[in-house]
C-alpha positions as MATLAB code, in Angstrom:
seq = 'MPLWITLLLALLLPQWARAAPVAVAAGVYLQRDSFQPGRQPDGNSVVFVGPRGLVVVDTGRHIEHTQALIDFAAARAAPIVAVVNSHWHLDHLGGNALLRERVPTLQVVASSAVAPALKGWLANSRREMQAMLDGGTLDATTQTMVRGDIALIDRGPKLLPDVVVDGTRTLELGGLPLQIGHEARAVTAGDLWVYEPNTRVLAAGDLVTLPVPFLDTACASGWSAALSRLDSVPFTTLVPGHGAPMSRQQFGTWRGAFDGLLACAASQATDMTCSEGWVKALGDLLPVAEHKRAQAMVGYYLQHRLRAAPVERDRYCSAGG';
ca = [
       0.045    0.090    0.039;
       1.442    3.372   -0.927;
       2.806    5.505    1.954;
       0.361    8.494    1.298;
      -2.551    6.093    1.631;
      -1.156    4.882    4.831;
      -0.781    8.469    6.056;
      -4.395    9.300    4.889;
      -5.948    6.414    6.721;
      -3.908    7.440    9.881;
      -5.534   10.940    9.719;
      -9.114    9.808    8.791;
      -9.506    6.440   10.986;
     -10.056    6.472   14.694;
      -7.385    4.388   16.620;
      -8.852    0.992   17.218;
      -8.302   -0.751   20.570;
      -6.431   -3.956   20.341;
      -8.911   -6.856   21.209;
      -8.591  -10.451   21.513;
      -9.985  -12.690   18.609;
     -13.868  -13.117   18.540;
     -15.935  -15.975   17.375;
     -17.257  -15.918   13.797;
     -18.653  -19.385   13.984;
     -18.196  -22.548   16.194;
     -14.468  -23.229   16.259;
     -13.576  -20.172   13.983;
     -12.274  -16.826   15.310;
     -11.394  -13.451   13.977;
      -8.431  -11.238   15.010;
      -9.488   -7.883   13.327;
      -7.526   -5.727   11.166;
      -6.350   -2.406   12.495;
      -5.074    0.888   11.579;
      -3.245    2.975   14.083;
      -2.021    6.705   13.587;
       1.419    6.797   12.097;
       1.416    3.031   11.412;
       1.056    0.655    8.451;
      -2.088   -1.738    8.671;
      -2.593   -5.223    9.903;
      -4.864   -7.315    7.842;
      -7.488   -9.730    9.296;
      -6.285  -12.995   10.949;
      -8.676  -16.042   10.927;
      -8.196  -18.868   13.300;
      -9.613  -22.271   12.625;
      -9.697  -24.545   15.771;
      -8.853  -28.119   14.824;
      -8.449  -31.292   16.835;
      -4.672  -31.118   16.618;
      -4.199  -27.460   16.893;
      -4.972  -24.005   15.465;
      -4.608  -23.016   11.820;
      -4.072  -19.250   11.249;
      -4.968  -17.548    8.091;
      -2.748  -14.604    7.732;
      -0.522  -13.234   10.588;
      -0.670   -9.628   10.496;
       2.294   -7.185   10.357;
       3.021   -5.723   13.865;
       4.033   -7.564   16.948;
       0.943   -6.588   18.877;
      -1.277   -8.306   16.287;
       0.672  -11.464   15.994;
       1.061  -11.534   19.841;
      -2.595  -11.456   20.237;
      -2.789  -14.707   18.309;
      -0.028  -16.287   20.377;
      -1.804  -15.294   23.443;
      -5.113  -16.655   22.136;
      -3.442  -20.021   21.463;
      -1.914  -20.051   25.083;
      -5.321  -19.326   26.663;
      -6.819  -22.237   24.859;
      -3.714  -24.477   25.564;
      -3.748  -25.280   21.892;
      -0.644  -24.930   19.568;
      -0.580  -22.951   16.430;
       0.426  -25.765   14.030;
      -0.003  -24.139   10.658;
      -0.294  -20.843    8.807;
      -1.888  -20.091    5.503;
      -0.843  -16.783    3.936;
      -3.530  -15.466    1.470;
      -0.820  -13.338   -0.405;
       2.519  -11.697    0.098;
       1.469   -8.085    1.261;
       3.399   -7.482    4.706;
       0.171   -6.861    6.625;
      -0.857  -10.568    5.905;
       2.455  -12.321    6.238;
       4.713  -10.157    8.295;
       3.723  -12.010   11.550;
       5.376  -15.127   10.177;
       8.724  -14.211   11.325;
       7.640  -13.901   15.056;
       5.582  -17.071   14.960;
       8.464  -19.121   13.395;
      10.457  -17.805   16.447;
       7.744  -19.044   18.961;
       6.739  -22.149   17.138;
       9.836  -23.810   15.446;
       7.690  -26.667   13.972;
       5.214  -24.157   12.379;
       4.192  -25.090    8.877;
       3.512  -22.156    6.496;
       1.467  -22.590    3.334;
       1.316  -19.971    0.690;
       1.498  -19.496   -3.190;
       4.844  -19.533   -5.202;
       4.288  -15.760   -5.623;
       5.865  -14.955   -2.178;
       9.504  -15.562   -3.191;
       9.399  -13.471   -6.399;
       7.742  -10.611   -4.466;
      10.602  -10.653   -1.958;
      13.099  -10.287   -4.627;
      11.074   -7.870   -6.773;
       8.113   -5.649   -5.469;
       9.298   -5.742   -1.877;
      13.025   -5.342   -2.648;
      12.211   -2.266   -4.643;
       9.900   -1.122   -1.939;
      12.655   -1.446    0.524;
      15.052    0.631   -1.625;
      12.528    3.412   -1.992;
      11.916    3.411    1.861;
      15.751    3.540    2.470;
      16.079    6.489    0.212;
      13.361    8.321    2.186;
      15.208    7.700    5.338;
      18.294    8.902    3.863;
      16.674   11.886    2.483;
      16.143   13.175    6.074;
      12.806   14.616    5.525;
      10.478   12.103    7.464;
       9.184   12.947   10.752;
      10.021   10.599   13.690;
       6.754    8.726   13.577;
       6.981    8.160    9.758;
      10.634    7.000   10.365;
       9.622    4.496   12.871;
       7.030    3.060   10.628;
       9.287    2.864    7.624;
      12.105    1.055    9.536;
       9.512   -1.446   10.696;
       8.735   -2.421    7.339;
      12.362   -2.561    6.335;
      13.103   -4.862    9.197;
      10.316   -7.159    8.037;
      11.553   -7.418    4.465;
      15.045   -7.909    5.762;
      13.659  -11.163    7.394;
      12.636  -12.475    4.047;
      13.519  -16.102    4.714;
      11.093  -16.293    7.614;
       8.383  -15.128    5.663;
       8.617  -17.836    2.876;
       6.188  -20.978    2.735;
       7.148  -24.463    3.491;
       4.369  -25.722    1.439;
       3.660  -23.943   -1.930;
      -0.049  -24.172   -3.365;
      -0.599  -23.156   -6.872;
      -3.871  -24.832   -7.507;
      -7.036  -25.474   -5.746;
      -6.780  -28.469   -3.382;
      -7.695  -29.726    0.025;
      -5.061  -29.978    2.879;
      -5.301  -31.416    6.293;
      -4.109  -28.836    8.710;
      -4.466  -29.264   12.351;
      -6.724  -32.256   11.800;
      -9.040  -30.141    9.585;
      -9.857  -30.723    5.860;
      -9.360  -27.214    4.580;
     -10.042  -26.340    1.000;
      -7.369  -24.034   -0.398;
      -8.254  -22.188   -3.558;
      -5.558  -20.412   -5.634;
      -6.123  -17.367   -7.915;
      -3.496  -16.185  -10.249;
      -3.203  -12.521  -11.459;
      -5.883  -11.192   -9.005;
      -4.656   -9.023   -6.033;
      -1.224  -10.466   -6.511;
       0.426  -12.870   -8.829;
      -0.925  -15.698   -6.480;
      -3.747  -15.442   -3.908;
      -5.036  -18.051   -1.688;
      -8.442  -18.287    0.041;
      -9.402  -20.940    2.738;
     -12.821  -22.668    2.958;
     -13.771  -24.654    6.071;
     -16.816  -26.729    4.924;
     -18.249  -27.713    8.419;
     -18.829  -24.097    9.450;
     -19.043  -22.886    5.898;
     -16.562  -19.979    6.721;
     -14.437  -18.558    3.786;
     -11.276  -16.648    4.543;
     -10.980  -14.591    1.384;
      -7.741  -12.597    1.965;
      -7.784   -9.453    0.022;
      -9.833  -10.637   -2.667;
     -12.585   -8.845   -0.579;
     -11.599   -5.662    1.320;
     -13.190   -2.603    2.892;
     -13.362    0.317    2.331;
     -11.933   -0.143   -1.236;
     -10.219   -2.895   -3.201;
      -6.511   -2.423   -2.799;
      -5.317   -2.442   -6.401;
      -1.589   -1.457   -5.878;
      -0.337   -4.913   -7.118;
      -3.504   -6.092   -8.772;
      -4.736   -7.241  -12.157;
      -8.219   -5.897  -12.054;
      -9.582   -8.199  -14.836;
      -8.141  -11.202  -13.237;
      -9.589  -10.163   -9.845;
     -13.063  -10.047  -11.416;
     -12.759  -13.412  -12.714;
     -11.546  -14.595   -9.369;
     -14.516  -13.164   -7.684;
     -16.767  -15.139  -10.019;
     -15.132  -18.213   -8.868;
     -15.262  -17.339   -5.242;
     -19.104  -16.904   -5.637;
     -19.203  -20.684   -6.374;
     -17.865  -21.668   -2.993;
     -20.784  -22.706   -0.720;
     -20.028  -20.366    2.105;
     -22.420  -18.861    4.711;
     -19.780  -16.279    6.065;
     -16.953  -14.686    4.386;
     -14.068  -12.938    6.239;
     -12.394  -10.339    4.040;
      -8.781   -9.289    4.187;
      -9.859   -6.015    5.809;
     -13.358   -5.349    7.313;
     -16.114   -7.133    9.108;
     -17.284  -10.573    8.056;
     -19.878  -10.700    5.308;
     -22.885  -12.772    4.489;
     -23.466  -14.212    1.008;
     -25.848  -11.408    0.169;
     -23.305   -8.777    1.348;
     -20.540  -10.404   -0.643;
     -22.783  -10.143   -3.624;
     -23.205   -6.394   -2.996;
     -19.395   -6.098   -2.810;
     -18.856   -7.976   -5.930;
     -21.423   -5.950   -7.894;
     -19.761   -2.656   -6.510;
     -16.342   -4.054   -7.686;
     -17.525   -4.854  -11.286;
     -19.425   -1.566  -11.339;
     -16.227    0.275  -10.529;
     -14.275   -1.493  -13.324;
     -17.083   -0.509  -15.743;
     -17.292    3.117  -14.636;
     -13.518    3.263  -15.012;
     -13.701    2.102  -18.678;
     -16.529    4.563  -19.418;
     -16.399    8.224  -19.921;
     -17.741    9.109  -16.599;
     -15.744   11.313  -14.301;
     -13.516   10.078  -11.493;
     -15.962   11.890   -9.059;
     -18.851    9.989  -10.507;
     -17.031    6.539  -10.213;
     -15.750    7.278   -6.686;
     -19.143    8.308   -5.534;
     -20.668    5.226   -7.443;
     -18.537    2.935   -5.502;
     -19.686    4.216   -2.125;
     -23.368    4.257   -3.183;
     -23.142    0.599   -4.457;
     -21.991   -0.599   -1.227;
     -24.748    0.813    0.701;
     -24.740   -0.283    4.419;
     -21.381   -2.157    3.910;
     -19.578    1.176    4.202;
     -20.391    3.557    7.259;
     -21.135    7.189    6.333;
     -18.072    8.034    8.418;
     -15.898    6.093    5.920;
     -17.307    7.779    2.626;
     -14.650   10.524    2.513;
     -11.704    8.309    2.735;
     -13.214    5.607    0.484;
     -13.715    8.303   -2.248;
     -10.190    9.608   -1.919;
      -8.630    6.206   -2.282;
     -10.870    5.100   -5.218;
      -9.845    8.414   -6.902;
      -6.154    7.533   -6.443;
      -6.743    4.050   -7.941;
      -8.641    5.428  -10.935;
      -5.785    7.743  -11.724;
      -2.882    5.528  -11.153;
      -4.287    2.000  -12.001;
      -7.730    1.684  -13.559;
      -7.319    4.627  -15.944;
      -3.502    4.674  -16.279;
      -1.882    4.135  -19.554;
      -2.279    0.367  -20.629;
       1.403   -0.602  -19.670;
       0.695    0.491  -16.093;
      -3.091   -0.413  -15.757;
      -2.199   -3.986  -17.057;
       1.183   -4.282  -15.277;
       0.371   -7.206  -13.100;
      -1.839   -9.052  -15.687;
       1.133  -10.817  -17.386;
       3.550  -13.447  -15.997;
       6.332  -10.729  -16.087;
       4.259   -8.206  -14.057;
];
């Protein structure tokens, strides 16, 4: 996520208190995403309780988020045996490093897109952040935030998976048969979702996010196709990568808003019309207090992604992107 968006969120979002995971369904818990002033975000973490231990989908970025997962496991006297990373953005796999230190036997599952991202996008991001630090223009709070991300990127080997999944399959993790879905060229070059059939809970990662879809490393057309396949999963509850859990009907609303945004971007409508259309299409999914920042973020993605020159717009839709 670009630094300017992080700073915008820090200004417009209230600070959320850190809370323990809450129940989403029987044996399924959610550690909510969070934004705090002057800090990068943490994505949602979903915990599936299995007969042989806990399976965590996404591990957050900051120590506080990951520690809440560790504390939850300790309170239940149940080990964290496996992690599934939905994608390689740091707010979803950064906590891998701490968990590996605390749980040496941890098994990490992710797509093959993680390793190239560490050598490519994240390495480039690290160079940009280091240049910002060297420039001496950042305030102390932003310096701390930037150094935190650099430190995570530098721990690259601890972020990598033990098991690579590049196709939809069922894995037994923690004694649970979990369906792992793979989507190429969507939010990233390889996104995973996790479906638990007994509770019918789907952890969707950033294939679904509020207040907007994060298009920084995305192929929008591939993402739309992925949402169509996601709709075929017989879930009752969907946990997005950011935001509160959704019903099937709410997911349908979100998906319609996403495809509506792509259609608007391809039309002659103004950026303002498209950003207002996104907010209107979401309806009750987006509180009024979040309308302003959602419109600002959609405006950014229209200019720098959806309506950019084709080489930039479709940058992540090819194997070399």
